[in-house]
Every structure is written in C-alpha cells, then in structure tokens.
N, C-alpha and C positions, 0 to 999 in steps of 0.2 A: 504493500500500500504506500510505502514511502518513496518507491522508485517508479513503479508502474511500467506498462509496456512489456515488450518481449526483447529487450535490448541485450546486446553483448553477453555478459556472464550468465544471463538467464537462459541462453539458448542450449547450453550443454546438458547432457544427461549424466549426472554425477552419481557415483556409487552409493552415496548416502541416501539418495532418493530411492534407488532400487532396493537397497537393503531394508529400508524402513517399510516399504510396501510389502516385501516378501515376509518380513518379520510379523507384520500385522496380520497377514493372511494365515501364517503358520500358527500364531498364538491366539488369534481370534480377538485380540484387543487392540485399541489404537496405539500406534507407535509414532513418536515424534522424533525427528532428527534435527539436532541443533548444532550449529557451528559458532565459534567465536570469531572475532575479527582476524586473529592470526591464522586460523584455519582457512578462512576465506581468501586471504591474500596469498597463501601458499598453494592452495589446491584448486582454485577456480581457473578456468581456461583463460588464456591470454589471447589478445587480438593478433593480427597477422604479423609474421616475420618472413617477409618475402624478399628474394633476391631476383631481380628481373633484368634480363639482358635482351636488347632488341636491335633489329636492323630495319631500315626503311628505304625503299627505292622510289625514285620519282624522276620525271622528265626535267629538263633544264628550266622549263617554264612553270614548274611547280605542281604538275599533276602526279599524284601518288599512284604507283603501279604495284607495289607489293609491301607486305609487312611480315616480319619474323619476330616471334617472342618466345623466349625460354625462361620459365619461372621455376625457381627452387623454393619450395614451401615448407617451413618448419611446422610440423604437426604436433610437436611435443611427444610425450611418452606414448600416447594413443589418441585417436581421433574420437572425441565425444560430442562433436558438433552435429546438429540436426541439418546436415547438408543434403542436397538432392543426391539420390543414388548415383546418377550419371556423372556428377561433378563433385567428387570428394574434396577438391581444392577450390570449390566455388566457381563463380561465373567469370573466370578469366577470359573466356571466349567471347566476351563482349568488348574485347580490347581493340576492335576496329573502330569503336566509338561511333561518332556521328558522321563518319566519312565513307565515301564510295570507294572502297579499296577492292579492286577486282580479285586479288590473290593474297591470301594470308595463311600463315602457318603458326601453330601454337603447340608447345609441349610444356607440361607441368610435372615436375618431379616432387613427390611428397617425401619428406625426410622425417624419420622419427628420431627424437632427441631425448635428453633427460629432463626436459621441462614438463610443467603441468600440461594436461590436455590442451592442445592448441587449435588455432584456426577459427575461433568464434568471430562473430560479426560485430561491427560497429553499427548499432541500431538495425541489425538484421540485413545488412546490405550484401552479404554473401560474396565479399571480395570484389564487388563492383568498384569500390574505392580505389583499389590498386590498379585495376584494369584501366580506369579513367585516367589515373595519374600516368600510367605507362604511355598511353597513346598521346596524351597532351604533351608530355615531355618529348616524345619523338617528333611531334609537330614543331615544337620550339627549336629543337636541334636542327631539323630540316630547314626551317626558316633562316637560321643563322648560316647554314652551309650554302644556301641558295642566294643569300642576301636579299630575301623577300620580307615584306611586312608580314608579321605572324597572323594578323587579322585577315589580311588578303589571302594568305595561303589557306587558312581554314575555309573561308568562303568559297575558294576555288574547288575544294574537295568535298564540301558538304553533299550529302545525299539530296538530290533535288526533289521538290514537292511532287512533281509528276512521276517520280520513280516509286512512290509508295503504292501498295505495300512492297517493301524492299527485302530481298533475301541477302543477308550478309555472307561474306566468303567463309565464315566460320559457322554458318548454319542457322542463325537467328532470323526470324521474320519481324521486321519493323512494321507495325500496322499503319502508322500515319506520322506526319510531321511537316513542319515548314521552317526549317532551320535558318534559311537565308533571311526571311522576314524578321524572325526573332533576333538574329545576330545584328542586323542593321539597326533595329530599334535600340538594342542594348548599347551599341557603339555610339549612336547619336545621343542617347540619354546621358552618357558620361562625358561627352565631348571628346571623343577619342582623337580626332585630328588635332585639336588644340593641345591635348596632352602630349602627343608626339612632337609637336612644335616646341613645347616647353622643355621636353626632354632633350631635344637637339640643342636648344639654346643653353641649357645647363651644362651639357657636355663641352661646348665651345668655351663657356665661361670657366669651366674647370681647367681646360687646357691652358687658358690664359692666366691661371692662378687667381682668379677673382672669387672663386667659391670652392668649397669642399663638399657641397651638398648636391647630390645627383638625384634623378627621378627614375624609379623603376616602374614598369607597367606590366602587370600580370594578366594573362588571358587564359580562359578555359571554357570548353564547351563539352558537355558530356551527355551521353544517353545511357540510361540504366534500365535494368529489368526490375519491375515492381509487381507486387501482388503474388509473387511466387507461383506463377502459372505460365503456360498451361501445364496440365498434368503430364503430358508426354515428355516434357523437359524437366519439370520441377516436381519430383515425387520422392517419397521415402518408402522404398520397398512396395511401390504401387499405390501408396496413399498420397492424396493431394496435399500440398503444403499451404493451401490458401484457406481463408475463412469461407464458410458456406452457410446458406440459409434456404430452407425449403418451407413454404407455407401452403397448406392445403385447406381450402374452404369447402365445408360440407353443405349439402342442401338445407340442413337445419339452421344454417347460419353460424354454426360453431367453426372454430379453426384450430388447426394443429400446426405449430411452428417448431421446426427442428433447426437449432442453431449450433454451430460447432466450429472448432478450429482444427 
C-alpha cells in the first residue's frame, strides 16, 4: 500500500512467497513471510546490468541500411523475473526503435553470476529502456560520423505515416504512428534552431577565451511495447501477461464481471 503498482522489485517470484504458500497448504493454517530491511536489500532482484555493443551502417546521405546489436545480460544467480517465455532477456528486439531499418541482427547472451536474482524491470518496462538507449546512442554516433544534425538524421529515418502498420526487421508489428509530425512539433516547441545557434555561438566564444560555459543539446525518440501483448509474443508458459476483463449481461439484467491480471 505504501508503494503501489507492479514496479521493479515486485515483479520477481521470490522463494519466501512460494515457501509461505506451500507451508500454509501443508499445515492448513495461515503463514506469513516477513523480511526486514537488510533482507530486502540483499535478496531482492536488481535492475539490469547490460553490456551492449552495436554497429550501424548507412549511406553517405544518412539513410540507415543495417543494425547489429550484441547484448550481454547479467541475470544474477537465477532468473526470477516474470519475463515473457520467448524473451528471457526482455524486449531487446525493439532496438530498431522508431526507425525504418531494413536489416537488423540481435543476439543476447544471458550470464548467471553470484548476484541476487537479476533482470527485473524499471516500472515493468521489460528492458525497453536499454533497447531505446542503444538505438538512440547509435543514432548520435552516426550523426557525428556523418557530420549531420542529429534531429535531421532521425527525421530522415523515421518510419513514415503511410508505412503503418509496419513490420520491423526484428519481427514486431507497429500498429500506427506519425513520428514526423510529433518530432516537428517537439523541435518547434523548444526552439531547436535557436538552441543550435546559441550552441554554435558559445563554442566560438569558448575558442576565443570569452567563456567557459558551453551548451549541450540532448535528443531522443523512442517506441516501446506497452500492455504486455499480444499473447503470441508476451506470455508466460501460455498465459497472457496483460490485464483482462470479461462482462456478461444476462437476460434478467444481472451481470457477471471477471477481472484479473
């Protein structure tokens, strides 16, 4: 009640939970499992410890042609996270992001270590956070290599509105989107062109020794999987990972509502 939601450390299936349930069934009396703060800090699952290496290819004018990602994932002593059966290391295959990348390759190596059970989610994002960071970092590096504006490079490679529903190179279907319109509105709202001018002016002033204050500009655009669906992709041993509701109205006017997670 003090935390709420299904975030982070609450995702894992911990031995204390299971033992309490079994003990209650065997003894026929209620059994409560209690941990202190030290127990919690030592034994609860940690969030991701990922090492990601990537390569990206593009034409000289900035059109991305391919992406390669190799991720090493620390799972701790054993994996206690409620991950989809098909993706024990989470949804790293969303790493093509919001971009129309025709060819992509991803491999994830799960490593067991001497840590507590690992790989839980920040607010149940199932590793989308790392995938988004990966592709956005690759875009930034590519922009530097090509000498292109990072905002322009993103816009050049966004999935176009008319391409939806879009099938990504790594198998996900994107149902809808209008990335270009949203991107243009965001850049206009923050005065992006003026910020770039100010940034350039500060660099020149820095070179002349007139200031030691520079201006950094960060850009990011991400697409993530939400709702833990559909079942064909997001299941635990065949069980759907999403919340559901079924309401049946009888001729008498009464109703039966089945709610569950």
